[in-house]
MARTI-156136 format. One record per residue (C-alpha): x, y, z; residue in three letters. Coordinates in nm, 3 decimals. Layout:
{atom {X Y Z} 'ALA'}
...
//
This chain:
{atom {5.864 2.589 -6.175} 'MET'}
{atom {5.754 2.610 -5.815} 'ALA'}
{atom {5.938 2.308 -5.715} 'SER'}
{atom {6.282 2.431 -5.854} 'GLU'}
{atom {6.527 2.547 -5.615} 'LYS'}
{atom {6.525 2.916 -5.614} 'LYS'}
{atom {6.753 3.203 -5.497} 'ASN'}
{atom {6.552 3.517 -5.524} 'ILE'}
{atom {6.688 3.870 -5.460} 'VAL'}
{atom {6.472 4.175 -5.446} 'ILE'}
{atom {6.657 4.515 -5.497} 'ILE'}
{atom {6.486 4.792 -5.293} 'GLY'}
{atom {6.363 4.806 -4.936} 'GLY'}
{atom {6.081 5.037 -5.000} 'GLY'}
{atom {5.713 4.949 -5.008} 'ILE'}
{atom {5.725 4.746 -5.334} 'ILE'}
{atom {6.029 4.546 -5.236} 'GLY'}
{atom {5.882 4.469 -4.886} 'THR'}
{atom {5.556 4.375 -5.000} 'THR'}
{atom {5.699 4.148 -5.265} 'THR'}
{atom {5.903 3.982 -4.996} 'ALA'}
{atom {5.596 3.934 -4.795} 'TYR'}
{atom {5.387 3.777 -5.063} 'PHE'}
{atom {5.656 3.543 -5.195} 'LEU'}
{atom {5.678 3.398 -4.832} 'THR'}
{atom {5.294 3.358 -4.842} 'ARG'}
{atom {5.268 3.202 -5.178} 'HIS'}
{atom {5.151 2.844 -5.178} 'PRO'}
{atom {5.464 2.709 -5.349} 'SER'}
{atom {5.705 2.892 -5.115} 'PHE'}
{atom {5.936 2.640 -4.916} 'SER'}
{atom {6.213 2.762 -4.679} 'PRO'}
{atom {6.400 2.458 -4.759} 'THR'}
{atom {6.398 2.508 -5.145} 'SER'}
{atom {6.389 2.863 -5.172} 'HIS'}
{atom {6.577 3.175 -5.041} 'THR'}
{atom {6.443 3.526 -5.043} 'ILE'}
{atom {6.694 3.819 -5.002} 'THR'}
{atom {6.574 4.165 -4.960} 'LEU'}
{atom {6.866 4.400 -5.052} 'LEU'}
{atom {6.837 4.755 -4.916} 'GLU'}
{atom {7.107 5.009 -4.968} 'ALA'}
{atom {7.039 5.237 -4.643} 'THR'}
{atom {6.740 5.124 -4.442} 'ARG'}
{atom {6.393 4.987 -4.481} 'ILE'}
{atom {6.145 5.274 -4.579} 'ALA'}
{atom {6.431 5.507 -4.606} 'GLY'}
{atom {6.272 5.682 -4.920} 'GLY'}
{atom {5.921 5.772 -5.035} 'ALA'}
{atom {5.789 5.464 -4.869} 'SER'}
{atom {5.867 5.619 -4.522} 'GLY'}
{atom {5.756 5.981 -4.605} 'LYS'}
{atom {5.456 5.953 -4.819} 'ALA'}
{atom {5.107 6.029 -4.722} 'GLY'}
{atom {4.953 5.690 -4.719} 'GLY'}
{atom {4.632 5.747 -4.888} 'LEU'}
{atom {4.434 5.444 -5.031} 'LEU'}
{atom {4.162 5.515 -5.293} 'ALA'}
{atom {3.956 5.301 -5.530} 'LEU'}
{atom {3.983 5.589 -5.785} 'TRP'}
{atom {4.373 5.578 -5.774} 'ALA'}
{atom {4.537 5.446 -6.100} 'TYR'}
{atom {4.625 5.226 -6.269} 'PRO'}
{atom {4.275 5.066 -6.260} 'SER'}
{atom {4.416 4.721 -6.344} 'SER'}
{atom {4.572 4.685 -5.998} 'ILE'}
{atom {4.386 4.933 -5.772} 'VAL'}
{atom {4.090 4.711 -5.666} 'PRO'}
{atom {4.325 4.420 -5.602} 'LEU'}
{atom {4.545 4.627 -5.378} 'SER'}
{atom {4.277 4.814 -5.200} 'PHE'}
{atom {4.117 4.478 -5.109} 'ARG'}
{atom {4.465 4.327 -5.002} 'LEU'}
{atom {4.518 4.636 -4.773} 'HIS'}
{atom {4.185 4.550 -4.596} 'GLU'}
{atom {4.284 4.168 -4.579} 'GLN'}
{atom {4.647 4.249 -4.433} 'LEU'}
{atom {4.493 4.490 -4.162} 'ALA'}
{atom {4.263 4.225 -4.042} 'ALA'}
{atom {4.521 3.937 -4.036} 'GLU'}
{atom {4.787 4.139 -3.874} 'HIS'}
{atom {4.632 4.404 -3.652} 'GLY'}
{atom {4.705 4.694 -3.904} 'GLY'}
{atom {4.455 4.933 -3.741} 'GLU'}
{atom {4.692 4.940 -3.423} 'GLU'}
{atom {5.009 4.831 -3.610} 'ARG'}
{atom {5.027 5.064 -3.905} 'TRP'}
{atom {4.729 5.291 -3.845} 'GLY'}
{atom {4.487 5.134 -4.112} 'TYR'}
{atom {4.156 5.296 -4.126} 'ARG'}
{atom {3.898 5.420 -4.360} 'ARG'}
{atom {3.904 5.801 -4.403} 'THR'}
{atom {3.704 6.085 -4.579} 'ASN'}
{atom {3.859 6.245 -4.871} 'VAL'}
{atom {3.751 6.577 -5.028} 'GLY'}
{atom {3.851 6.885 -5.208} 'SER'}
{atom {3.849 7.193 -5.000} 'PHE'}
{atom {3.865 7.545 -5.127} 'ALA'}
{atom {3.973 7.826 -4.916} 'ALA'}
{atom {4.113 8.173 -4.879} 'LYS'}
{atom {4.428 8.214 -4.673} 'ALA'}
{atom {4.422 8.448 -4.383} 'ARG'}
{atom {4.690 8.710 -4.352} 'ALA'}
{atom {4.801 8.575 -4.028} 'VAL'}
{atom {5.153 8.629 -3.889} 'PRO'}
{atom {5.368 8.335 -4.000} 'PRO'}
{atom {5.486 8.077 -3.753} 'ARG'}
{atom {5.841 8.085 -3.633} 'GLY'}
{atom {6.104 7.892 -3.839} 'LYS'}
{atom {6.002 7.537 -3.881} 'VAL'}
{atom {6.170 7.293 -3.641} 'TRP'}
{atom {6.142 6.922 -3.597} 'GLY'}
{atom {6.316 6.611 -3.574} 'LYS'}
{atom {6.530 6.475 -3.852} 'ASP'}
{atom {6.516 6.127 -3.969} 'GLY'}
{atom {6.222 5.897 -3.990} 'GLU'}
{atom {5.844 5.969 -3.993} 'MET'}
{atom {5.785 5.708 -3.773} 'ASP'}
{atom {5.456 5.792 -3.612} 'GLY'}
{atom {5.587 5.817 -3.275} 'GLU'}
{atom {5.495 6.182 -3.272} 'ASN'}
{atom {5.755 6.294 -3.015} 'GLY'}
{atom {5.768 6.646 -2.929} 'GLY'}
{atom {5.954 6.899 -2.715} 'ARG'}
{atom {5.685 6.934 -2.438} 'GLY'}
{atom {5.608 7.291 -2.500} 'ASP'}
{atom {5.269 7.314 -2.357} 'GLY'}
{atom {5.092 7.119 -2.620} 'ALA'}
{atom {4.910 6.904 -2.374} 'GLY'}
{atom {4.783 7.196 -2.191} 'GLU'}
{atom {4.646 7.348 -2.530} 'ARG'}
{atom {4.495 7.022 -2.598} 'GLU'}
{atom {4.315 7.026 -2.262} 'GLU'}
{atom {4.182 7.371 -2.315} 'LYS'}
{atom {4.050 7.282 -2.659} 'GLU'}
{atom {3.867 6.991 -2.510} 'GLY'}
{atom {3.652 7.171 -2.259} 'LEU'}
{atom {3.295 7.066 -2.292} 'SER'}
{atom {3.030 7.320 -2.431} 'LEU'}
{atom {2.896 7.345 -2.081} 'GLU'}
{atom {3.199 7.502 -1.948} 'LYS'}
{atom {3.235 7.736 -2.233} 'LEU'}
{atom {3.126 8.109 -2.189} 'SER'}
{atom {2.827 8.230 -2.360} 'ARG'}
{atom {3.047 8.453 -2.582} 'GLU'}
{atom {3.252 8.125 -2.685} 'GLN'}
{atom {2.939 7.917 -2.752} 'GLN'}
{atom {2.822 8.222 -2.987} 'GLU'}
{atom {3.154 8.198 -3.175} 'ARG'}
{atom {3.124 7.820 -3.203} 'GLN'}
{atom {2.773 7.845 -3.334} 'LYS'}
{atom {2.877 8.114 -3.581} 'GLU'}
{atom {3.177 7.895 -3.709} 'LYS'}
{atom {2.954 7.597 -3.767} 'LYS'}
{atom {2.699 7.810 -3.950} 'GLY'}
{atom {2.967 7.952 -4.176} 'LYS'}
{atom {3.112 7.597 -4.239} 'LEU'}
{atom {2.789 7.468 -4.313} 'ARG'}
{atom {2.707 7.745 -4.550} 'ALA'}
{atom {3.026 7.662 -4.745} 'ALA'}
{atom {2.918 7.286 -4.752} 'GLY'}
{atom {3.188 7.182 -4.511} 'VAL'}
{atom {3.089 6.865 -4.325} 'PRO'}
{atom {2.999 6.925 -3.961} 'ALA'}
{atom {3.291 6.709 -3.816} 'ASP'}
{atom {3.545 6.882 -4.052} 'LEU'}
{atom {3.571 7.143 -3.765} 'ASP'}
{atom {3.944 7.209 -3.762} 'TRP'}
{atom {3.947 7.441 -4.070} 'VAL'}
{atom {3.896 7.813 -4.021} 'ASP'}
{atom {3.533 7.897 -4.098} 'ALA'}
{atom {3.627 8.248 -4.244} 'GLY'}
{atom {3.846 8.096 -4.468} 'SER'}
{atom {3.617 7.824 -4.596} 'ALA'}
{atom {3.487 7.872 -4.952} 'VAL'}
{atom {3.360 7.521 -5.053} 'GLY'}
{atom {3.403 7.149 -5.004} 'TYR'}
{atom {3.334 6.845 -5.210} 'SER'}
{atom {3.357 6.489 -5.138} 'ALA'}
{atom {3.588 6.287 -5.372} 'MET'}
{atom {3.469 5.950 -5.282} 'ALA'}
{atom {3.185 5.755 -5.166} 'GLY'}
{atom {3.164 5.563 -4.811} 'GLU'}
{atom {3.426 5.279 -4.811} 'GLY'}
{atom {3.609 5.401 -5.116} 'GLU'}
{atom {3.914 5.555 -4.933} 'THR'}
{atom {4.140 5.469 -4.654} 'GLY'}
{atom {4.496 5.537 -4.520} 'GLN'}
{atom {4.797 5.374 -4.357} 'VAL'}
{atom {5.106 5.512 -4.201} 'HIS'}
{atom {5.365 5.447 -4.468} 'PRO'}
{atom {5.674 5.404 -4.267} 'TYR'}
{atom {5.492 5.166 -4.021} 'GLN'}
{atom {5.326 4.967 -4.288} 'PHE'}
{atom {5.642 4.930 -4.487} 'THR'}
{atom {5.872 4.822 -4.196} 'THR'}
{atom {5.585 4.594 -4.067} 'SER'}
{atom {5.562 4.427 -4.405} 'MET'}
{atom {5.945 4.370 -4.401} 'ALA'}
{atom {5.937 4.241 -4.050} 'ALA'}
{atom {5.650 4.004 -4.130} 'LEU'}
{atom {5.846 3.887 -4.451} 'ALA'}
{atom {6.154 3.803 -4.222} 'GLU'}
{atom {5.945 3.603 -3.970} 'GLU'}
{atom {5.835 3.393 -4.256} 'ALA'}
{atom {6.179 3.328 -4.400} 'GLY'}
{atom {6.299 3.614 -4.599} 'ALA'}
{atom {6.629 3.780 -4.506} 'LYS'}
{atom {6.699 4.154 -4.513} 'VAL'}
{atom {7.048 4.248 -4.618} 'VAL'}
{atom {7.170 4.610 -4.595} 'LEU'}
{atom {7.377 4.658 -4.911} 'GLY'}
{atom {7.398 4.875 -5.228} 'SER'}
{atom {7.321 4.681 -5.549} 'ALA'}
{atom {7.615 4.748 -5.787} 'LYS'}
{atom {7.540 4.534 -6.074} 'LYS'}
{atom {7.308 4.255 -6.203} 'ILE'}
{atom {7.503 3.955 -6.332} 'GLN'}
{atom {7.377 3.788 -6.637} 'TYR'}
{atom {7.461 3.467 -6.840} 'SER'}
{atom {7.708 3.488 -7.124} 'GLY'}
{atom {7.446 3.555 -7.390} 'ASP'}
{atom {7.281 3.806 -7.148} 'GLY'}
{atom {6.951 3.616 -7.159} 'LYS'}
{atom {6.927 3.510 -6.794} 'GLU'}
{atom {7.012 3.666 -6.461} 'VAL'}
{atom {7.289 3.489 -6.251} 'LYS'}
{atom {7.327 3.706 -5.944} 'GLY'}
{atom {7.353 4.045 -5.804} 'VAL'}
{atom {7.689 4.222 -5.699} 'VAL'}
{atom {7.647 4.450 -5.386} 'TYR'}
{atom {7.850 4.662 -5.157} 'GLN'}
{atom {7.793 4.566 -4.791} 'GLU'}
{atom {7.678 4.873 -4.587} 'LYS'}
{atom {7.875 4.809 -4.257} 'GLU'}
{atom {8.189 4.646 -4.403} 'SER'}
{atom {8.201 4.821 -4.749} 'GLY'}
{atom {8.310 4.465 -4.882} 'LYS'}
{atom {8.186 4.367 -5.244} 'THR'}
{atom {7.987 4.053 -5.236} 'ILE'}
{atom {7.853 3.836 -5.509} 'GLU'}
{atom {7.487 3.709 -5.451} 'LEU'}
{atom {7.391 3.400 -5.682} 'PRO'}
{atom {7.038 3.452 -5.797} 'ALA'}
{atom {6.783 3.261 -6.001} 'THR'}
{atom {6.530 3.550 -5.997} 'ASP'}
{atom {6.594 3.915 -5.940} 'VAL'}
{atom {6.334 4.171 -5.875} 'VAL'}
{atom {6.413 4.533 -5.952} 'ILE'}
{atom {6.190 4.725 -5.694} 'ALA'}
{atom {6.422 5.020 -5.652} 'ALA'}
{atom {6.185 5.305 -5.712} 'GLY'}
{atom {6.355 5.627 -5.844} 'PRO'}
{atom {6.697 5.440 -5.816} 'TRP'}
{atom {6.594 5.176 -6.078} 'THR'}
{atom {6.829 5.315 -6.335} 'ARG'}
{atom {7.134 5.262 -6.082} 'GLU'}
{atom {7.104 4.870 -6.178} 'VAL'}
{atom {6.915 4.898 -6.499} 'TYR'}
{atom {7.031 5.208 -6.682} 'PRO'}
{atom {6.790 5.169 -6.971} 'SER'}
{atom {6.470 5.183 -6.741} 'ALA'}
{atom {6.253 5.479 -6.841} 'PRO'}
{atom {6.208 5.566 -6.472} 'ILE'}
{atom {6.255 5.942 -6.350} 'GLY'}
{atom {6.215 6.109 -6.021} 'ALA'}
{atom {6.062 6.419 -5.869} 'MET'}
{atom {6.150 6.555 -5.526} 'ARG'}
{atom {5.849 6.610 -5.276} 'ALA'}
{atom {5.864 6.792 -4.955} 'HIS'}
{atom {5.625 6.718 -4.648} 'SER'}
{atom {5.590 6.786 -4.277} 'VAL'}
{atom {5.394 6.617 -3.990} 'THR'}
{atom {5.232 6.833 -3.725} 'ILE'}
{atom {5.090 6.748 -3.398} 'ARG'}
{atom {4.778 6.973 -3.390} 'PRO'}
{atom {4.650 7.140 -3.086} 'THR'}
{atom {4.376 6.886 -3.047} 'ARG'}
{atom {4.274 6.557 -3.196} 'PRO'}
{atom {4.119 6.635 -3.555} 'VAL'}
{atom {3.861 6.420 -3.751} 'SER'}
{atom {3.983 6.182 -4.024} 'ALA'}
{atom {3.987 6.371 -4.342} 'TYR'}
{atom {4.221 6.393 -4.633} 'ALA'}
{atom {4.199 6.718 -4.802} 'LEU'}
{atom {4.313 6.808 -5.159} 'PHE'}
{atom {4.324 7.190 -5.102} 'THR'}
{atom {4.311 7.495 -5.322} 'GLU'}
{atom {4.427 7.805 -5.107} 'ILE'}
{atom {4.416 8.149 -5.255} 'ASP'}
{atom {4.698 8.332 -5.104} 'LEU'}
{atom {4.644 8.711 -5.027} 'PRO'}
{atom {4.878 8.952 -5.195} 'LYS'}
{atom {5.210 8.971 -4.985} 'ASN'}
{atom {5.117 8.661 -4.790} 'PHE'}
{atom {5.345 8.647 -4.497} 'GLY'}
{atom {5.520 8.319 -4.555} 'GLY'}
{atom {5.894 8.301 -4.523} 'ARG'}
{atom {5.991 8.010 -4.688} 'GLY'}
{atom {6.158 7.908 -5.020} 'ASN'}
{atom {6.326 8.198 -5.220} 'GLU'}
{atom {6.191 8.056 -5.547} 'SER'}
{atom {5.842 8.082 -5.428} 'LEU'}
{atom {5.838 8.437 -5.299} 'LYS'}
{atom {5.698 8.586 -5.622} 'SER'}
{atom {5.410 8.345 -5.586} 'LEU'}
{atom {5.327 8.469 -5.231} 'ARG'}
{atom {5.357 8.831 -5.345} 'ARG'}
{atom {5.142 8.802 -5.641} 'SER'}
{atom {4.852 8.610 -5.449} 'GLY'}
{atom {4.846 8.287 -5.635} 'LYS'}
{atom {4.675 7.969 -5.547} 'THR'}
{atom {4.858 7.694 -5.380} 'VAL'}
{atom {4.763 7.329 -5.330} 'THR'}
{atom {4.899 7.155 -5.038} 'PRO'}
{atom {4.737 6.818 -4.932} 'GLU'}
{atom {4.657 6.755 -4.577} 'ILE'}
{atom {4.600 6.407 -4.430} 'TYR'}
{atom {4.475 6.363 -4.071} 'ALA'}
{atom {4.618 6.063 -3.915} 'ARG'}
{atom {4.555 5.838 -3.607} 'PRO'}
{atom {4.728 5.942 -3.278} 'LYS'}
{atom {4.694 6.305 -3.329} 'ASN'}
{atom {4.923 6.357 -3.613} 'GLU'}
{atom {4.856 6.553 -3.953} 'VAL'}
{atom {5.074 6.513 -4.270} 'TYR'}
{atom {5.087 6.778 -4.513} 'ALA'}
{atom {5.284 6.800 -4.845} 'CYS'}
{atom {5.356 7.049 -5.118} 'GLY'}
{atom {5.430 7.062 -5.481} 'GLU'}
{atom {5.710 6.860 -5.635} 'GLY'}
{atom {6.043 7.001 -5.767} 'ASP'}
{atom {6.377 6.911 -5.950} 'ASN'}
{atom {6.588 7.204 -5.834} 'GLU'}
{atom {6.881 6.992 -5.714} 'VAL'}
{atom {7.072 6.690 -5.860} 'ALA'}
{atom {6.925 6.346 -5.801} 'PHE'}
{atom {7.112 6.175 -5.514} 'PRO'}
{atom {7.279 5.858 -5.519} 'SER'}
{atom {7.097 5.693 -5.213} 'SER'}
{atom {6.806 5.806 -4.990} 'THR'}
{atom {7.019 5.916 -4.698} 'ASP'}
{atom {7.168 6.187 -4.928} 'LEU'}
{atom {6.833 6.357 -5.019} 'VAL'}
{atom {6.851 6.722 -4.961} 'GLN'}
{atom {6.558 6.881 -4.741} 'VAL'}
{atom {6.483 7.243 -4.834} 'ASP'}
{atom {6.368 7.386 -4.518} 'GLU'}
{atom {6.206 7.683 -4.698} 'GLY'}
{atom {5.975 7.454 -4.875} 'ARG'}
{atom {5.890 7.299 -4.543} 'CYS'}
{atom {5.830 7.640 -4.407} 'GLN'}
{atom {5.604 7.721 -4.692} 'ASP'}
{atom {5.384 7.407 -4.636} 'ILE'}
{atom {5.352 7.490 -4.255} 'VAL'}
{atom {5.259 7.843 -4.342} 'ASP'}
{atom {4.995 7.741 -4.601} 'TYR'}
{atom {4.812 7.507 -4.398} 'VAL'}
{atom {4.834 7.718 -4.096} 'GLY'}
{atom {4.661 7.999 -4.282} 'SER'}
{atom {4.332 7.786 -4.289} 'ILE'}
{atom {4.346 7.620 -3.958} 'SER'}
{atom {4.433 7.734 -3.596} 'ASP'}
{atom {4.481 7.366 -3.498} 'GLU'}
{atom {4.766 7.336 -3.747} 'LEU'}
{atom {4.907 7.679 -3.710} 'ARG'}
{atom {4.933 7.633 -3.339} 'ASP'}
{atom {5.045 7.293 -3.339} 'GLY'}
{atom {5.390 7.134 -3.336} 'GLU'}
{atom {5.574 7.035 -3.636} 'VAL'}
{atom {5.724 6.694 -3.566} 'THR'}
{atom {5.898 6.602 -3.885} 'ALA'}
{atom {6.033 6.781 -4.189} 'ARG'}
{atom {6.143 6.574 -4.486} 'GLN'}
{atom {6.198 6.530 -4.855} 'ALA'}
{atom {6.185 6.225 -5.089} 'CYS'}
{atom {6.165 6.122 -5.454} 'TYR'}
{atom {5.867 5.982 -5.629} 'LEU'}
{atom {5.932 5.751 -5.910} 'PRO'}
{atom {5.766 5.784 -6.248} 'ASN'}
{atom {5.766 5.616 -6.584} 'VAL'}
{atom {5.872 5.845 -6.855} 'GLN'}
{atom {5.767 5.655 -7.154} 'MET'}
{atom {5.387 5.570 -7.155} 'GLY'}
{atom {5.185 5.479 -6.853} 'SER'}
{atom {5.310 5.307 -6.534} 'GLY'}
{atom {5.404 5.152 -6.319} 'PRO'}
{atom {5.606 4.867 -6.476} 'LEU'}
{atom {5.521 4.533 -6.329} 'ILE'}
{atom {5.639 4.197 -6.475} 'GLY'}
{atom {5.908 4.036 -6.684} 'GLU'}
{atom {6.173 4.227 -6.877} 'THR'}
{atom {6.258 3.983 -7.144} 'GLY'}
{atom {6.553 3.859 -6.970} 'VAL'}
{atom {6.486 3.523 -6.791} 'LYS'}
{atom {6.445 3.559 -6.418} 'GLY'}
{atom {6.461 3.958 -6.431} 'LEU'}
{atom {6.151 4.111 -6.314} 'LEU'}
{atom {6.073 4.480 -6.263} 'MET'}
{atom {5.827 4.649 -6.027} 'ALA'}
{atom {5.888 5.033 -6.034} 'ALA'}
{atom {5.741 5.377 -6.138} 'GLY'}
{atom {5.440 5.384 -5.906} 'HIS'}
{atom {5.431 5.764 -5.869} 'THR'}
{atom {5.238 5.888 -5.555} 'CYS'}
{atom {5.047 5.564 -5.541} 'TRP'}
{atom {5.321 5.340 -5.432} 'GLY'}
{atom {5.164 5.279 -5.083} 'ILE'}
{atom {4.816 5.222 -5.214} 'GLN'}
{atom {4.938 4.961 -5.501} 'ASN'}
{atom {5.217 4.808 -5.312} 'GLY'}
{atom {5.030 4.501 -5.177} 'PRO'}
{atom {4.872 4.438 -5.524} 'GLY'}
{atom {5.222 4.464 -5.696} 'THR'}
{atom {5.374 4.225 -5.449} 'GLY'}
{atom {5.125 3.975 -5.488} 'LYS'}
{atom {5.143 3.993 -5.862} 'LEU'}
{atom {5.534 3.961 -5.874} 'ILE'}
{atom {5.500 3.662 -5.645} 'SER'}
{atom {5.277 3.506 -5.895} 'GLU'}
{atom {5.540 3.574 -6.176} 'PHE'}
{atom {5.818 3.428 -5.980} 'VAL'}
{atom {5.623 3.091 -5.863} 'PHE'}
{atom {5.356 3.069 -6.126} 'ASP'}
{atom {5.523 3.213 -6.445} 'GLY'}
{atom {5.234 3.464 -6.491} 'MET'}
{atom {5.019 3.708 -6.325} 'ALA'}
{atom {4.695 3.557 -6.203} 'LYS'}
{atom {4.523 3.810 -5.966} 'SER'}
{atom {4.499 4.099 -6.224} 'ALA'}
{atom {4.527 4.161 -6.599} 'LYS'}
{atom {4.830 4.381 -6.644} 'ILE'}
{atom {4.960 4.329 -6.988} 'ASN'}
{atom {4.934 4.710 -7.016} 'SER'}
{atom {5.193 4.743 -6.754} 'LEU'}
{atom {5.455 4.498 -6.875} 'ALA'}
{atom {5.808 4.646 -6.871} 'PRO'}
{atom {5.887 4.477 -7.211} 'GLU'}
{atom {5.662 4.748 -7.367} 'ARG'}
{atom {5.922 5.001 -7.313} 'VAL'}
{atom {6.250 4.830 -7.251} 'LEU'}
//
């Protein structure tokens, strides 16, 4: 199988598609003279959830059949390609954090750059540097009153079980903290940087990235074998037929666009990135924040009753390298699913809510600068467990979709396994019979 001439087409330029292209070019049987690899992406690399996710890595993620493999591959990729600097790879602390929101005046309307959450962390230069300098004053330069306040804050945080270096949450708000992983069991990457790096590394090794929207998969007359992919070129609008011996569907929530019977659904998720007033320690927090009645947020209309009644909200907060914090809220299906990533609607009210919620428990976040506001769609398998990885029952047609919120975590493992299906005819690095697409197709 490995010696055969192959034209491999990957549909989807997110984390699953790009890591698949990467590991195909690294497979021992790959030959640039005998094999072509085309990564077909409708809009831009990492234009969907792969560019707007949190980027958490965890050994307790799911499914357990591929998590250890993928977690290990993340470490290996970072070591080989300078991932610490190139895509923000690092180990991080993860914990659940319970808090009571302060009834602080809400921030002004969320503003920020549109487009990619690229990690450049640009801003408008509104004094954030001055604030950071002030926050960084040494203990010796602080007044006695300030020293007493800091001492009191540390005491309150310690009493709530909050680690000493998690000092960017409000002491008066803290109720409790519980670690969710042991040492070395969690890490993070910057999703946009990681996904685009995988695409670039695949290109350097011989893969080709083509911007165009897949319209149809072509089959043999009896429907038992793939023959190619028909796509519309993004720049010219021309319809082009691309011959293929192997097609990998890695289109995330858009899987049904090319394979209508696939049981893949989608949920919209909003998030923001914030440049805090000072660098913060490496923690990912799964929060439970009790809102006071008539909480002062001014966000999404549909959430006003929740704020008025003083319910609990659960934003996730991920501190990142280079003075950036990512925060996301609950999912929704309030609007129609779009036909492509560049048509995803961003509800600024939901972004405002996230900013208000996390700002209610942290001055560093409340007074920081919002650098991105965004929305994306997370794919999920609607029948049974997921994701779906492997053969579909049609010769040459593979599927890798439905990774929910763990696409970044499980991308490398999925890419490696798909490369084995293509060149070896079977998965070798992990036992994934339970994830076989043939179970549900």
